C-alpha positions, -999 to +999 in steps of 0.1 A: +001+000+000+014+035-008+017+062+016+014+095+013+044+116+009+048+137+042+049+175+043+088+173+045+093+147+018+067+172-003+087+199+006+121+183-008+106+173-040+123+203-055+152+204-036+182+182-025+174+150-008+211+154-001+230+165+035+260+171+052+273+152+083+305+161+102+312+144+130+341+162+150+361+142+170+393+153+196+413+133+170+396+130+138+373+143+121+347+127+098+326+145+067+297+129+050+272+132+024+239+114+034+201+112+029+169+107+055+175+070+050+209+072+069+228+059+038+259+074+036+268+088-003+303+098+002+332+103+032+361+119+045+382+110+076+409+132+085+435+139+117+421+166+139+446+196+136+446+234+139+407+248+141+410+266+104+427+241+085+405+211+098+371+233+094+385+247+061+388+210+045+357+199+061+340+232+043+358+218+010+345+185+012+311+195+017+309+220-011+335+207-039+306+179-048+290+194-076+254+191-077+225+202-063+230+226-024+226+207+003+195+206+021+209+210+058+243+204+075+241+187+111+274+193+127+283+163+159+310+181+179+330+170+211+324+189+236+316+207+262+295+233+240+271+259+243+232+245+230+218+274+245+198+291+214+195+324+234+231+324+246+256+345+222+280+316+222+257+286+210+274+265+182+307+277+201+329+248+218+336+253+257+367+247+277+376+217+260+411+199+272+421+200+232+447+223+229+439+256+205+402+247+205+383+267+232+359+291+220+361+278+183+324+287+168+314+259+148+279+261+143+282+299+132+309+291+107+289+265+090+264+294+085+282+314+072+296+293+045+263+277+039+228+290+033+211+260+048+199+250+083+227+234+105+217+216+130+243+209+164+250+192+193+273+168+213+291+141+193+276+119+219+242+131+216+241+129+180+251+096+184+227+083+205+203+097+183+215+076+152+212+045+175+182+055+186+167+059+149+184+032+131+211+013+156+208-009+188+179+016+203+156+014+176+128+000+194+130+022+226+125+058+236+152+065+264+187+053+265+220+063+275+253+060+248+284+069+261+319+066+243+348+052+262+381+065+242+404+092+245+378+105+267+347+095+280+314+108+272+279+098+271+248+111+251+212+110+270+179+104+251+144+107+270+116+107+248+133+101+215+151+137+222+187+149+236+189+158+272+200+198+273+198+217+303+225+244+320+243+227+288+246+186+285+253+154+301+294+158+310+289+118+326+329+114+319+338+134+344+311+123+374+336+109+403+337+069+410+345+054+439+383+045+439+393+008+432+414-001+466+445-018+438+442+021+428+448+043+454+479+056+441+471+068+404+462+108+407+445+103+376+451+124+338+419+153+338+435+185+334+404+201+354+393+172+380+422+146+382+408+111+388+372+117+378+357+091+358+375+102+323+411+110+342+406+068+358+395+049+326+399+069+289+424+056+262+454+073+278+442+072+314+451+033+307+481+038+291+491+060+319+491+034+348+493+002+326+519+013+301+498+000+272+464-001+260+441-025+273+445-046+234+481-057+248+475-065+282+472-096+293+436-114+303+453-113+340+464-080+342+450-061+371+438-030+341+411-050+336+395-053+372+398-015+369+382-007+341+351-036+346+349-018+380+352+018+372+326+012+338+302-011+358+300+017+386+290+044+359+261+020+345+251+016+376+250+052+386+230+055+355+206+034+359+198+047+394+196+086+380+189+084+344+170+050+346+175+042+302+158+016+293+194+005+268+227+018+278+251+013+249+287+013+250+311+020+219+346+038+220+379+025+209+381+010+244+356-013+242+367-026+211+377-052+233+348-076+239+358-091+267+353-061+287+313-061+283+309-095+303+334-078+329+316-043+327+280-060+329+292-077+361+304-048+380+270-030+375+248-058+387+275-058+419+270-021+423+232-027+415+235-047+447+199-060+435+184-034+444+167-029+410+152-062+401+138-051+360+143-081+341+158-060+317+185-057+339+188-091+355+194-103+315+226-077+311+237-088+282+204-071+266+212-045+282+244-034+278+253-034+245+278-022+220+267+000+189+247-017+164+263+012+142+300+007+154+323+035+142+295+053+122+274+059+150+292+093+157+286+104+115+252+089+113+237+111+141+252+143+127+228+130+092+205+130+115+208+164+131+209+179+097+179+157+090+159+173+118+175+210+113+161+208+076+124+198+094+129+229+117+134+207+146 
């Protein structure tokens, strides 16, 4: 049975159906051209350098494609960022540890370079939107997406929408209880020292253990520390945000054996207080992203589609 076109689809009948997407990460940028179905048509990845050259390369990719102009552009950016549209600094990066990127106006630059709507949010909020729309959260409305890699971040979706407020969730900077075998490690976060990111990010693992997880023996204490810190985080999210699912991606989580360890520690810290069947079957509750490494750029594509809709 044929469906009537939506107002959004009808409005695009004489316009481009292609959108631009920028995943602005602290170590790499991913730029793409895609459509509203989540299909990527073109993609470019390159290392994050200084703001001027990096953003120029991103803009050049989106411009040098020929054909119709893009319908809208979405930018999913490492944070912290300013999401309050009433602020004169809306669309700016805030106090980031990434050298040279403080107070960079991402959304404003894109608005000046392109005559189309611009969607803007954190990289993790965007990835959460992509997983909720096309990935591991397609059957639910409330979830948390975590990334554990160079840093630790989290995006929260409630009722199908990303959580904004005073700023946005900064899940990587909460303070876990220190593991008894880890009392002498100061942590590496330049702002907080031993917050979660300072203790359990990829660089923190290397600083403590001298290697990343992939090259450490399964009996190395770092596996126990990592599982415990992430298990604490997931338990705290269950008790505070009450998501229907927690999705964890990022380079550190590419080690598959880490997932069952984190699930065990989440159960330990919950101590039987939450007896929902979803939690008891934690292998279906705490899961990897279905979109893999594409969650971020597909999230940026989601932001672009929403911006074109005026959302």
